[in-house]
ChimeraX commands (.cxc) that place a marker at each C-alpha (Angstrom):
marker #1 position -53.15,-1.90,10.39 radius 0.5
marker #1 position -49.52,-2.22,11.37 radius 0.5
marker #1 position -48.32,-5.62,12.54 radius 0.5
marker #1 position -45.19,-6.83,14.28 radius 0.5
marker #1 position -42.57,-8.48,12.06 radius 0.5
marker #1 position -42.63,-11.78,13.97 radius 0.5
marker #1 position -45.22,-13.66,11.92 radius 0.5
marker #1 position -44.01,-12.48,8.51 radius 0.5
marker #1 position -40.43,-13.45,9.32 radius 0.5
marker #1 position -41.35,-16.89,10.71 radius 0.5
marker #1 position -43.19,-17.54,7.44 radius 0.5
marker #1 position -40.22,-16.24,5.43 radius 0.5
marker #1 position -37.79,-18.48,7.31 radius 0.5
marker #1 position -40.00,-21.54,6.80 radius 0.5
marker #1 position -40.62,-20.64,3.16 radius 0.5
marker #1 position -36.96,-19.86,2.32 radius 0.5
marker #1 position -37.47,-16.29,1.20 radius 0.5
marker #1 position -36.73,-12.91,2.82 radius 0.5
marker #1 position -38.83,-9.85,3.62 radius 0.5
marker #1 position -37.31,-6.53,2.62 radius 0.5
marker #1 position -36.90,-3.69,5.07 radius 0.5
marker #1 position -36.97,-0.47,3.07 radius 0.5
marker #1 position -35.97,2.63,4.99 radius 0.5
marker #1 position -38.28,5.61,4.63 radius 0.5
marker #1 position -37.22,9.24,4.65 radius 0.5
marker #1 position -40.38,11.17,3.82 radius 0.5
marker #1 position -43.92,10.93,2.41 radius 0.5
marker #1 position -42.83,9.98,-1.15 radius 0.5
marker #1 position -40.63,7.18,0.14 radius 0.5
marker #1 position -43.36,5.75,2.35 radius 0.5
marker #1 position -46.00,5.92,-0.37 radius 0.5
marker #1 position -43.71,4.31,-2.97 radius 0.5
marker #1 position -42.84,1.37,-0.70 radius 0.5
marker #1 position -46.42,0.77,0.49 radius 0.5
marker #1 position -47.89,0.92,-3.03 radius 0.5
marker #1 position -45.27,-1.47,-4.39 radius 0.5
marker #1 position -45.81,-3.96,-1.56 radius 0.5
marker #1 position -49.57,-3.90,-2.20 radius 0.5
marker #1 position -49.15,-4.23,-5.96 radius 0.5
marker #1 position -46.84,-7.25,-5.55 radius 0.5
marker #1 position -48.84,-8.73,-2.66 radius 0.5
marker #1 position -45.68,-8.80,-0.53 radius 0.5
marker #1 position -45.21,-8.31,3.21 radius 0.5
marker #1 position -42.97,-5.34,3.94 radius 0.5
marker #1 position -41.02,-3.68,6.75 radius 0.5
marker #1 position -40.65,0.11,6.79 radius 0.5
marker #1 position -37.39,1.01,8.48 radius 0.5
marker #1 position -36.85,4.33,10.24 radius 0.5
marker #1 position -33.41,5.33,11.47 radius 0.5
marker #1 position -33.17,7.74,14.39 radius 0.5
marker #1 position -31.76,10.35,12.01 radius 0.5
marker #1 position -34.70,9.97,9.60 radius 0.5
marker #1 position -37.13,10.03,12.52 radius 0.5
marker #1 position -35.65,13.30,13.71 radius 0.5
marker #1 position -35.76,14.71,10.16 radius 0.5
marker #1 position -39.48,13.89,9.95 radius 0.5
marker #1 position -39.97,15.83,13.23 radius 0.5
marker #1 position -40.21,12.81,15.50 radius 0.5
marker #1 position -41.36,9.21,15.78 radius 0.5
marker #1 position -44.97,10.20,16.57 radius 0.5
marker #1 position -45.21,12.04,13.25 radius 0.5
marker #1 position -43.79,9.02,11.42 radius 0.5
marker #1 position -46.15,6.54,13.11 radius 0.5
marker #1 position -49.17,8.79,12.50 radius 0.5
marker #1 position -48.27,9.24,8.82 radius 0.5
marker #1 position -47.65,5.54,8.21 radius 0.5
marker #1 position -50.85,4.43,9.96 radius 0.5
marker #1 position -52.97,7.01,8.13 radius 0.5
marker #1 position -51.35,6.25,4.77 radius 0.5
marker #1 position -51.76,2.50,5.25 radius 0.5
marker #1 position -55.47,3.13,5.77 radius 0.5
marker #1 position -56.03,5.73,3.05 radius 0.5
marker #1 position -54.21,3.67,0.40 radius 0.5
marker #1 position -56.26,0.61,1.38 radius 0.5
marker #1 position -53.16,-1.49,2.10 radius 0.5
marker #1 position -54.04,-5.09,2.98 radius 0.5
marker #1 position -50.57,-6.70,3.01 radius 0.5
marker #1 position -48.73,-7.01,6.36 radius 0.5
marker #1 position -46.74,-3.85,7.15 radius 0.5
marker #1 position -44.36,-3.50,10.09 radius 0.5
marker #1 position -43.05,-0.09,11.16 radius 0.5
marker #1 position -39.56,-0.76,12.48 radius 0.5
marker #1 position -36.99,1.37,14.29 radius 0.5
marker #1 position -33.61,0.78,12.63 radius 0.5
marker #1 position -30.46,0.73,14.81 radius 0.5
marker #1 position -32.30,2.12,17.79 radius 0.5
marker #1 position -30.54,3.41,20.88 radius 0.5
marker #1 position -31.97,2.50,24.29 radius 0.5
marker #1 position -33.76,5.89,24.49 radius 0.5
marker #1 position -34.85,5.71,20.85 radius 0.5
marker #1 position -36.34,2.26,21.36 radius 0.5
marker #1 position -38.41,3.49,24.29 radius 0.5
marker #1 position -39.59,6.54,22.32 radius 0.5
marker #1 position -40.71,4.36,19.39 radius 0.5
marker #1 position -42.59,1.95,21.67 radius 0.5
marker #1 position -44.38,5.02,23.01 radius 0.5
marker #1 position -45.03,6.42,19.50 radius 0.5
marker #1 position -46.76,3.26,18.29 radius 0.5
marker #1 position -44.11,1.48,16.19 radius 0.5
marker #1 position -44.87,-2.22,15.68 radius 0.5
marker #1 position -41.25,-3.41,15.63 radius 0.5
marker #1 position -38.03,-2.22,17.29 radius 0.5
marker #1 position -34.39,-2.80,16.66 radius 0.5
marker #1 position -32.34,-2.23,19.77 radius 0.5
marker #1 position -28.70,-1.99,18.76 radius 0.5
marker #1 position -26.60,-2.53,21.86 radius 0.5
marker #1 position -23.70,-3.97,19.87 radius 0.5
marker #1 position -21.35,-1.15,20.97 radius 0.5
marker #1 position -21.93,-1.95,24.67 radius 0.5
marker #1 position -19.96,-4.63,26.51 radius 0.5
marker #1 position -21.81,-7.96,26.06 radius 0.5
marker #1 position -23.23,-8.00,29.62 radius 0.5
marker #1 position -24.73,-4.53,29.20 radius 0.5
marker #1 position -26.06,-5.38,25.72 radius 0.5
marker #1 position -27.78,-8.44,27.24 radius 0.5
marker #1 position -29.25,-6.53,30.21 radius 0.5
marker #1 position -30.63,-3.70,28.06 radius 0.5
marker #1 position -31.86,-6.11,25.36 radius 0.5
marker #1 position -33.72,-8.11,28.03 radius 0.5
marker #1 position -35.51,-5.03,29.27 radius 0.5
marker #1 position -36.51,-3.84,25.78 radius 0.5
marker #1 position -37.71,-7.36,24.85 radius 0.5
marker #1 position -39.86,-7.53,27.98 radius 0.5
marker #1 position -41.55,-4.17,27.32 radius 0.5
marker #1 position -42.04,-4.89,23.60 radius 0.5
marker #1 position -43.42,-8.39,24.03 radius 0.5
marker #1 position -45.94,-7.17,26.60 radius 0.5
marker #1 position -47.28,-4.89,23.84 radius 0.5
marker #1 position -47.05,-7.32,20.90 radius 0.5
marker #1 position -44.06,-5.51,19.35 radius 0.5
marker #1 position -41.30,-7.51,17.64 radius 0.5
marker #1 position -37.65,-7.00,18.58 radius 0.5
marker #1 position -34.41,-7.19,16.61 radius 0.5
marker #1 position -31.06,-7.12,18.36 radius 0.5
marker #1 position -27.54,-6.92,16.99 radius 0.5
marker #1 position -24.37,-8.85,17.77 radius 0.5
marker #1 position -21.03,-7.71,16.36 radius 0.5
marker #1 position -20.91,-4.39,14.51 radius 0.5
marker #1 position -22.20,-4.08,10.96 radius 0.5
marker #1 position -19.50,-2.31,8.95 radius 0.5
marker #1 position -19.69,1.05,7.25 radius 0.5
marker #1 position -21.36,4.09,8.69 radius 0.5
marker #1 position -24.83,4.16,10.23 radius 0.5
marker #1 position -25.76,7.55,11.68 radius 0.5
marker #1 position -22.18,8.15,12.75 radius 0.5
marker #1 position -21.49,4.67,14.15 radius 0.5
marker #1 position -18.69,3.13,12.10 radius 0.5
marker #1 position -17.91,-0.59,12.02 radius 0.5
marker #1 position -15.36,-2.49,9.96 radius 0.5
marker #1 position -17.49,-5.27,8.49 radius 0.5
marker #1 position -16.82,-7.51,11.45 radius 0.5
marker #1 position -17.98,-11.06,11.89 radius 0.5
marker #1 position -20.15,-11.90,14.89 radius 0.5
marker #1 position -19.26,-14.67,17.33 radius 0.5
marker #1 position -21.80,-17.54,17.00 radius 0.5
marker #1 position -21.73,-18.13,20.79 radius 0.5
marker #1 position -22.63,-14.47,21.45 radius 0.5
marker #1 position -25.36,-14.76,18.84 radius 0.5
marker #1 position -26.82,-17.70,20.72 radius 0.5
marker #1 position -26.73,-15.78,24.01 radius 0.5
marker #1 position -28.73,-12.91,22.51 radius 0.5
marker #1 position -31.06,-15.25,20.58 radius 0.5
marker #1 position -31.84,-17.09,23.82 radius 0.5
marker #1 position -33.17,-13.87,25.36 radius 0.5
marker #1 position -36.24,-14.30,23.17 radius 0.5
marker #1 position -35.57,-11.78,20.38 radius 0.5
marker #1 position -37.69,-12.20,17.27 radius 0.5
marker #1 position -34.85,-11.60,14.82 radius 0.5
marker #1 position -31.11,-11.26,15.01 radius 0.5
marker #1 position -28.73,-9.01,13.07 radius 0.5
marker #1 position -25.29,-10.57,12.99 radius 0.5
marker #1 position -22.30,-9.12,11.18 radius 0.5
marker #1 position -21.00,-11.47,8.46 radius 0.5
marker #1 position -18.70,-9.01,6.68 radius 0.5
marker #1 position -21.59,-6.88,5.38 radius 0.5
marker #1 position -21.40,-3.09,5.56 radius 0.5
marker #1 position -23.74,-0.11,5.35 radius 0.5
marker #1 position -23.64,2.23,2.37 radius 0.5
marker #1 position -21.77,1.65,-0.88 radius 0.5
marker #1 position -19.35,-1.28,-0.86 radius 0.5
marker #1 position -15.69,-0.47,-1.55 radius 0.5
marker #1 position -13.92,-2.10,-4.52 radius 0.5
marker #1 position -11.78,-4.25,-2.20 radius 0.5
marker #1 position -14.73,-5.71,-0.23 radius 0.5
marker #1 position -14.11,-9.39,0.54 radius 0.5
marker #1 position -17.75,-10.53,0.25 radius 0.5
marker #1 position -20.06,-12.16,2.77 radius 0.5
marker #1 position -18.64,-14.77,5.13 radius 0.5
marker #1 position -20.95,-17.73,4.53 radius 0.5
marker #1 position -19.09,-20.03,6.92 radius 0.5
marker #1 position -19.80,-17.57,9.72 radius 0.5
marker #1 position -23.45,-17.32,8.64 radius 0.5
marker #1 position -23.75,-21.10,8.63 radius 0.5
marker #1 position -22.18,-21.35,12.10 radius 0.5
marker #1 position -24.54,-18.66,13.46 radius 0.5
marker #1 position -27.52,-20.42,11.89 radius 0.5
marker #1 position -26.47,-23.72,13.53 radius 0.5
marker #1 position -26.47,-22.03,16.95 radius 0.5
marker #1 position -29.65,-19.99,16.56 radius 0.5
marker #1 position -31.90,-22.55,14.84 radius 0.5
marker #1 position -35.33,-21.14,14.00 radius 0.5
marker #1 position -34.33,-17.54,14.66 radius 0.5
marker #1 position -34.82,-15.36,11.53 radius 0.5
marker #1 position -31.49,-13.71,10.73 radius 0.5
marker #1 position -31.18,-10.16,9.39 radius 0.5
marker #1 position -28.79,-8.94,6.73 radius 0.5
marker #1 position -27.97,-5.24,7.06 radius 0.5
marker #1 position -26.34,-3.25,4.28 radius 0.5
marker #1 position -28.25,-4.91,1.43 radius 0.5
marker #1 position -27.10,-2.29,-1.11 radius 0.5
marker #1 position -24.47,-3.59,-3.49 radius 0.5
marker #1 position -24.29,-7.21,-2.31 radius 0.5
marker #1 position -24.33,-9.30,-5.54 radius 0.5
marker #1 position -27.62,-11.10,-6.23 radius 0.5
marker #1 position -26.12,-14.58,-6.01 radius 0.5
marker #1 position -24.74,-13.80,-2.53 radius 0.5
marker #1 position -28.17,-12.52,-1.44 radius 0.5
marker #1 position -29.81,-15.73,-2.67 radius 0.5
marker #1 position -27.22,-17.88,-0.90 radius 0.5
marker #1 position -27.66,-15.90,2.34 radius 0.5
marker #1 position -31.42,-16.56,2.18 radius 0.5
marker #1 position -30.82,-20.33,1.87 radius 0.5
marker #1 position -28.64,-20.07,5.02 radius 0.5
marker #1 position -31.37,-18.55,7.20 radius 0.5
marker #1 position -31.48,-14.83,6.36 radius 0.5
marker #1 position -35.16,-13.83,6.45 radius 0.5
marker #1 position -34.93,-10.02,6.50 radius 0.5
marker #1 position -32.77,-7.86,4.26 radius 0.5
marker #1 position -32.34,-4.11,4.78 radius 0.5
marker #1 position -32.22,-1.76,1.81 radius 0.5
marker #1 position -31.67,1.98,2.11 radius 0.5
marker #1 position -28.75,3.45,0.15 radius 0.5
marker #1 position -29.86,1.90,-3.14 radius 0.5
marker #1 position -33.26,3.65,-3.01 radius 0.5
marker #1 position -31.53,6.93,-2.19 radius 0.5
marker #1 position -29.19,6.56,-5.16 radius 0.5
marker #1 position -31.96,5.89,-7.73 radius 0.5
marker #1 position -34.13,8.66,-6.27 radius 0.5
marker #1 position -31.25,11.14,-6.63 radius 0.5
marker #1 position -30.40,9.92,-10.13 radius 0.5
marker #1 position -33.99,10.25,-11.40 radius 0.5
marker #1 position -34.38,13.69,-9.82 radius 0.5
marker #1 position -31.09,14.84,-11.36 radius 0.5
marker #1 position -32.24,13.55,-14.77 radius 0.5
marker #1 position -35.51,15.50,-14.53 radius 0.5
marker #1 position -33.77,18.76,-13.66 radius 0.5
marker #1 position -30.90,18.32,-16.13 radius 0.5
marker #1 position -33.47,17.77,-18.89 radius 0.5
marker #1 position -34.94,21.16,-17.93 radius 0.5
marker #1 position -38.35,19.67,-17.14 radius 0.5
marker #1 position -38.70,21.79,-14.02 radius 0.5
marker #1 position -38.70,24.84,-16.33 radius 0.5
marker #1 position -41.51,23.56,-18.56 radius 0.5
marker #1 position -45.05,24.59,-17.58 radius 0.5
marker #1 position -45.59,23.77,-13.93 radius 0.5
marker #1 position -42.69,21.34,-13.86 radius 0.5
marker #1 position -41.40,23.01,-10.71 radius 0.5
marker #1 position -44.43,21.75,-8.74 radius 0.5
marker #1 position -42.97,19.39,-6.11 radius 0.5
marker #1 position -45.54,16.74,-7.06 radius 0.5
marker #1 position -44.09,16.75,-10.57 radius 0.5
marker #1 position -40.49,17.34,-9.52 radius 0.5
marker #1 position -40.45,14.36,-7.13 radius 0.5
marker #1 position -42.50,11.99,-9.31 radius 0.5
marker #1 position -39.59,10.48,-11.31 radius 0.5
marker #1 position -37.64,9.80,-8.11 radius 0.5
marker #1 position -40.69,8.20,-6.52 radius 0.5
marker #1 position -41.17,5.95,-9.56 radius 0.5
marker #1 position -37.48,5.02,-9.38 radius 0.5
marker #1 position -37.91,3.92,-5.75 radius 0.5
marker #1 position -40.93,1.78,-6.74 radius 0.5
marker #1 position -38.92,0.09,-9.49 radius 0.5
marker #1 position -36.03,-0.59,-7.10 radius 0.5
marker #1 position -38.32,-1.97,-4.37 radius 0.5
marker #1 position -40.02,-4.23,-6.95 radius 0.5
marker #1 position -36.63,-5.51,-8.13 radius 0.5
marker #1 position -35.60,-6.29,-4.54 radius 0.5
marker #1 position -38.88,-7.99,-3.61 radius 0.5
marker #1 position -38.51,-10.24,-6.64 radius 0.5
marker #1 position -34.90,-11.03,-5.70 radius 0.5
marker #1 position -35.79,-11.75,-2.06 radius 0.5
marker #1 position -38.69,-14.00,-3.10 radius 0.5
marker #1 position -41.40,-12.18,-1.10 radius 0.5
marker #1 position -43.71,-11.44,-4.08 radius 0.5
marker #1 position -47.14,-13.03,-3.61 radius 0.5
marker #1 position -46.30,-14.09,-0.04 radius 0.5
marker #1 position -48.64,-11.69,1.79 radius 0.5
marker link #1:1,2 radius 0.2
marker link #1:2,3 radius 0.2
marker link #1:3,4 radius 0.2
marker link #1:4,5 radius 0.2
marker link #1:5,6 radius 0.2
marker link #1:6,7 radius 0.2
marker link #1:7,8 radius 0.2
marker link #1:8,9 radius 0.2
marker link #1:9,10 radius 0.2
marker link #1:10,11 radius 0.2
marker link #1:11,12 radius 0.2
marker link #1:12,13 radius 0.2
marker link #1:13,14 radius 0.2
marker link #1:14,15 radius 0.2
marker link #1:15,16 radius 0.2
marker link #1:16,17 radius 0.2
marker link #1:17,18 radius 0.2
marker link #1:18,19 radius 0.2
marker link #1:19,20 radius 0.2
marker link #1:20,21 radius 0.2
marker link #1:21,22 radius 0.2
marker link #1:22,23 radius 0.2
marker link #1:23,24 radius 0.2
marker link #1:24,25 radius 0.2
marker link #1:25,26 radius 0.2
marker link #1:26,27 radius 0.2
marker link #1:27,28 radius 0.2
marker link #1:28,29 radius 0.2
marker link #1:29,30 radius 0.2
marker link #1:30,31 radius 0.2
marker link #1:31,32 radius 0.2
marker link #1:32,33 radius 0.2
marker link #1:33,34 radius 0.2
marker link #1:34,35 radius 0.2
marker link #1:35,36 radius 0.2
marker link #1:36,37 radius 0.2
marker link #1:37,38 radius 0.2
marker link #1:38,39 radius 0.2
marker link #1:39,40 radius 0.2
marker link #1:40,41 radius 0.2
marker link #1:41,42 radius 0.2
marker link #1:42,43 radius 0.2
marker link #1:43,44 radius 0.2
marker link #1:44,45 radius 0.2
marker link #1:45,46 radius 0.2
marker link #1:46,47 radius 0.2
marker link #1:47,48 radius 0.2
marker link #1:48,49 radius 0.2
marker link #1:49,50 radius 0.2
marker link #1:50,51 radius 0.2
marker link #1:51,52 radius 0.2
marker link #1:52,53 radius 0.2
marker link #1:53,54 radius 0.2
marker link #1:54,55 radius 0.2
marker link #1:55,56 radius 0.2
marker link #1:56,57 radius 0.2
marker link #1:57,58 radius 0.2
marker link #1:58,59 radius 0.2
marker link #1:59,60 radius 0.2
marker link #1:60,61 radius 0.2
marker link #1:61,62 radius 0.2
marker link #1:62,63 radius 0.2
marker link #1:63,64 radius 0.2
marker link #1:64,65 radius 0.2
marker link #1:65,66 radius 0.2
marker link #1:66,67 radius 0.2
marker link #1:67,68 radius 0.2
marker link #1:68,69 radius 0.2
marker link #1:69,70 radius 0.2
marker link #1:70,71 radius 0.2
marker link #1:71,72 radius 0.2
marker link #1:72,73 radius 0.2
marker link #1:73,74 radius 0.2
marker link #1:74,75 radius 0.2
marker link #1:75,76 radius 0.2
marker link #1:76,77 radius 0.2
marker link #1:77,78 radius 0.2
marker link #1:78,79 radius 0.2
marker link #1:79,80 radius 0.2
marker link #1:80,81 radius 0.2
marker link #1:81,82 radius 0.2
marker link #1:82,83 radius 0.2
marker link #1:83,84 radius 0.2
marker link #1:84,85 radius 0.2
marker link #1:85,86 radius 0.2
marker link #1:86,87 radius 0.2
marker link #1:87,88 radius 0.2
marker link #1:88,89 radius 0.2
marker link #1:89,90 radius 0.2
marker link #1:90,91 radius 0.2
marker link #1:91,92 radius 0.2
marker link #1:92,93 radius 0.2
marker link #1:93,94 radius 0.2
marker link #1:94,95 radius 0.2
marker link #1:95,96 radius 0.2
marker link #1:96,97 radius 0.2
marker link #1:97,98 radius 0.2
marker link #1:98,99 radius 0.2
marker link #1:99,100 radius 0.2
marker link #1:100,101 radius 0.2
marker link #1:101,102 radius 0.2
marker link #1:102,103 radius 0.2
marker link #1:103,104 radius 0.2
marker link #1:104,105 radius 0.2
marker link #1:105,106 radius 0.2
marker link #1:106,107 radius 0.2
marker link #1:107,108 radius 0.2
marker link #1:108,109 radius 0.2
marker link #1:109,110 radius 0.2
marker link #1:110,111 radius 0.2
marker link #1:111,112 radius 0.2
marker link #1:112,113 radius 0.2
marker link #1:113,114 radius 0.2
marker link #1:114,115 radius 0.2
marker link #1:115,116 radius 0.2
marker link #1:116,117 radius 0.2
marker link #1:117,118 radius 0.2
marker link #1:118,119 radius 0.2
marker link #1:119,120 radius 0.2
marker link #1:120,121 radius 0.2
marker link #1:121,122 radius 0.2
marker link #1:122,123 radius 0.2
marker link #1:123,124 radius 0.2
marker link #1:124,125 radius 0.2
marker link #1:125,126 radius 0.2
marker link #1:126,127 radius 0.2
marker link #1:127,128 radius 0.2
marker link #1:128,129 radius 0.2
marker link #1:129,130 radius 0.2
marker link #1:130,131 radius 0.2
marker link #1:131,132 radius 0.2
marker link #1:132,133 radius 0.2
marker link #1:133,134 radius 0.2
marker link #1:134,135 radius 0.2
marker link #1:135,136 radius 0.2
marker link #1:136,137 radius 0.2
marker link #1:137,138 radius 0.2
marker link #1:138,139 radius 0.2
marker link #1:139,140 radius 0.2
marker link #1:140,141 radius 0.2
marker link #1:141,142 radius 0.2
marker link #1:142,143 radius 0.2
marker link #1:143,144 radius 0.2
marker link #1:144,145 radius 0.2
marker link #1:145,146 radius 0.2
marker link #1:146,147 radius 0.2
marker link #1:147,148 radius 0.2
marker link #1:148,149 radius 0.2
marker link #1:149,150 radius 0.2
marker link #1:150,151 radius 0.2
marker link #1:151,152 radius 0.2
marker link #1:152,153 radius 0.2
marker link #1:153,154 radius 0.2
marker link #1:154,155 radius 0.2
marker link #1:155,156 radius 0.2
marker link #1:156,157 radius 0.2
marker link #1:157,158 radius 0.2
marker link #1:158,159 radius 0.2
marker link #1:159,160 radius 0.2
marker link #1:160,161 radius 0.2
marker link #1:161,162 radius 0.2
marker link #1:162,163 radius 0.2
marker link #1:163,164 radius 0.2
marker link #1:164,165 radius 0.2
marker link #1:165,166 radius 0.2
marker link #1:166,167 radius 0.2
marker link #1:167,168 radius 0.2
marker link #1:168,169 radius 0.2
marker link #1:169,170 radius 0.2
marker link #1:170,171 radius 0.2
marker link #1:171,172 radius 0.2
marker link #1:172,173 radius 0.2
marker link #1:173,174 radius 0.2
marker link #1:174,175 radius 0.2
marker link #1:175,176 radius 0.2
marker link #1:176,177 radius 0.2
marker link #1:177,178 radius 0.2
marker link #1:178,179 radius 0.2
marker link #1:179,180 radius 0.2
marker link #1:180,181 radius 0.2
marker link #1:181,182 radius 0.2
marker link #1:182,183 radius 0.2
marker link #1:183,184 radius 0.2
marker link #1:184,185 radius 0.2
marker link #1:185,186 radius 0.2
marker link #1:186,187 radius 0.2
marker link #1:187,188 radius 0.2
marker link #1:188,189 radius 0.2
marker link #1:189,190 radius 0.2
marker link #1:190,191 radius 0.2
marker link #1:191,192 radius 0.2
marker link #1:192,193 radius 0.2
marker link #1:193,194 radius 0.2
marker link #1:194,195 radius 0.2
marker link #1:195,196 radius 0.2
marker link #1:196,197 radius 0.2
marker link #1:197,198 radius 0.2
marker link #1:198,199 radius 0.2
marker link #1:199,200 radius 0.2
marker link #1:200,201 radius 0.2
marker link #1:201,202 radius 0.2
marker link #1:202,203 radius 0.2
marker link #1:203,204 radius 0.2
marker link #1:204,205 radius 0.2
marker link #1:205,206 radius 0.2
marker link #1:206,207 radius 0.2
marker link #1:207,208 radius 0.2
marker link #1:208,209 radius 0.2
marker link #1:209,210 radius 0.2
marker link #1:210,211 radius 0.2
marker link #1:211,212 radius 0.2
marker link #1:212,213 radius 0.2
marker link #1:213,214 radius 0.2
marker link #1:214,215 radius 0.2
marker link #1:215,216 radius 0.2
marker link #1:216,217 radius 0.2
marker link #1:217,218 radius 0.2
marker link #1:218,219 radius 0.2
marker link #1:219,220 radius 0.2
marker link #1:220,221 radius 0.2
marker link #1:221,222 radius 0.2
marker link #1:222,223 radius 0.2
marker link #1:223,224 radius 0.2
marker link #1:224,225 radius 0.2
marker link #1:225,226 radius 0.2
marker link #1:226,227 radius 0.2
marker link #1:227,228 radius 0.2
marker link #1:228,229 radius 0.2
marker link #1:229,230 radius 0.2
marker link #1:230,231 radius 0.2
marker link #1:231,232 radius 0.2
marker link #1:232,233 radius 0.2
marker link #1:233,234 radius 0.2
marker link #1:234,235 radius 0.2
marker link #1:235,236 radius 0.2
marker link #1:236,237 radius 0.2
marker link #1:237,238 radius 0.2
marker link #1:238,239 radius 0.2
marker link #1:239,240 radius 0.2
marker link #1:240,241 radius 0.2
marker link #1:241,242 radius 0.2
marker link #1:242,243 radius 0.2
marker link #1:243,244 radius 0.2
marker link #1:244,245 radius 0.2
marker link #1:245,246 radius 0.2
marker link #1:246,247 radius 0.2
marker link #1:247,248 radius 0.2
marker link #1:248,249 radius 0.2
marker link #1:249,250 radius 0.2
marker link #1:250,251 radius 0.2
marker link #1:251,252 radius 0.2
marker link #1:252,253 radius 0.2
marker link #1:253,254 radius 0.2
marker link #1:254,255 radius 0.2
marker link #1:255,256 radius 0.2
marker link #1:256,257 radius 0.2
marker link #1:257,258 radius 0.2
marker link #1:258,259 radius 0.2
marker link #1:259,260 radius 0.2
marker link #1:260,261 radius 0.2
marker link #1:261,262 radius 0.2
marker link #1:262,263 radius 0.2
marker link #1:263,264 radius 0.2
marker link #1:264,265 radius 0.2
marker link #1:265,266 radius 0.2
marker link #1:266,267 radius 0.2
marker link #1:267,268 radius 0.2
marker link #1:268,269 radius 0.2
marker link #1:269,270 radius 0.2
marker link #1:270,271 radius 0.2
marker link #1:271,272 radius 0.2
marker link #1:272,273 radius 0.2
marker link #1:273,274 radius 0.2
marker link #1:274,275 radius 0.2
marker link #1:275,276 radius 0.2
marker link #1:276,277 radius 0.2
marker link #1:277,278 radius 0.2
marker link #1:278,279 radius 0.2
marker link #1:279,280 radius 0.2
marker link #1:280,281 radius 0.2
marker link #1:281,282 radius 0.2
marker link #1:282,283 radius 0.2
marker link #1:283,284 radius 0.2
marker link #1:284,285 radius 0.2
marker link #1:285,286 radius 0.2
marker link #1:286,287 radius 0.2
view
């Protein structure tokens, strides 16, 4: 049973921990994340970018797979299926497909347009019990072709969007998507603190969780971050484990070429990474 992210994030904010959003790309990814969440008794958010949704042949396919897998694996922890960086059209398609949480990213629109579109999406979602995340200020790095420079959001703008009734807010605090460059200046905690002061109880979201040092993650959580997005890191360990399997020639031994065997090390690597992150974020045992 998929749930919206509202309740799990309110609990996380009150309990000073964060729930991980782990982006899924296929069946192995989804299974690895769900099994790990169940094993650790942790709430979890499955993120789906528009690119990944398209790759998996559409949002309806994704929603059907996640719902069926949740049931067949006997998952009892709270699971939210969340559109990551959704466009206006994408958000509407995911509402239709049965997602339980939506991120509408109108950060590239002028503020007035971002507010108008966010309002409409919030209204539709809330009438259906779906949680909504909005974004203020661009998150740096590249996300499906949208490139930002690790900007810092304006606390006043954050308050304007928060006041629309969103359930969670993504605000740029110098974080970026993908792998962090060597000259990265780190998270701007003063900005985070100022945003937190303006938005109060609103759970804040940290995008680009790959490569932010653990102590910075922990500090961000104490300053109101209740949801942390992880994607690149799982992709890197999956690729590394798969490379190791093939370089060791295991695909040439017996039926080692069978995709169930070929993809097993990568799947295990994702599980280990998700476990590590859930422990870092403090969500273990919080379901």
